[in-house]
C-alpha positions in Angstrom: -29.2 -89.9 96.7 -25.7 -91.1 95.9 -24.4 -93.2 98.8 -20.8 -93.1 97.5 -18.1 -91.5 99.7 -16.5 -89.7 96.7 -15.5 -86.2 97.6 -12.4 -84.0 98.3 -11.7 -85.5 101.8 -9.7 -88.4 100.3 -6.5 -88.6 98.3 -6.9 -89.9 94.8 -4.6 -92.1 92.8 -4.9 -91.5 89.1 -4.2 -94.3 86.6 -3.8 -93.2 83.0 -3.6 -95.0 79.7 -5.5 -97.2 77.3 -5.0 -100.4 79.4 -6.3 -98.9 82.6 -9.7 -100.5 82.4 -8.4 -103.9 81.5 -5.8 -103.7 84.3 -8.4 -102.7 86.9 -10.8 -105.4 85.8 -8.1 -108.0 86.6 -7.3 -106.5 90.0 -10.7 -105.7 91.5 -14.0 -107.4 92.3 -16.0 -105.1 90.0 -16.9 -105.7 86.3 -14.8 -102.8 85.1 -15.0 -103.7 81.4 -18.8 -103.1 81.4 -18.8 -100.1 83.8 -19.9 -96.6 82.8 -17.5 -93.7 82.8 -17.8 -90.9 85.3 -19.9 -92.9 87.8 -18.3 -94.0 91.1 -17.9 -97.8 91.5 -17.5 -99.7 94.7 -14.9 -102.5 94.6 -12.4 -104.5 96.5 -8.8 -104.9 95.4 -8.0 -108.6 95.4 -4.8 -110.6 95.8 -3.9 -113.3 93.3 -5.6 -115.8 95.6 -8.8 -113.8 95.8 -8.3 -112.3 99.3 -9.3 -108.7 99.9 -6.4 -106.3 100.0 -8.3 -103.1 100.3 -11.7 -101.5 99.8 -11.9 -98.7 97.2 -14.1 -96.5 95.0 -13.1 -95.6 91.5 -14.3 -93.5 88.7 -13.5 -94.4 85.1 -12.6 -91.6 82.8 -11.9 -91.4 79.1 -8.1 -91.2 79.9 -8.0 -93.9 82.6 -9.3 -94.0 86.2 -9.3 -92.1 89.5 -9.0 -94.5 92.5 -9.8 -93.7 96.2 -8.6 -96.3 98.8 -11.1 -96.3 101.7 -9.7 -99.1 103.9 
């Protein structure tokens, strides 16, 4: 069973473009560069000093990413 919270109850931010994966890799706690497409990923958005800014789930796509901010 998938324990992710991904469904239609949350608003989704779409990030498009070739550099989406590299950008997210630098902004989150997840290893985005090695992540599979179309599978939800749990991550934290980090400040430049490494502090947690928000908790999110994201799905990488062939065109970019879909991001759901949970808290």
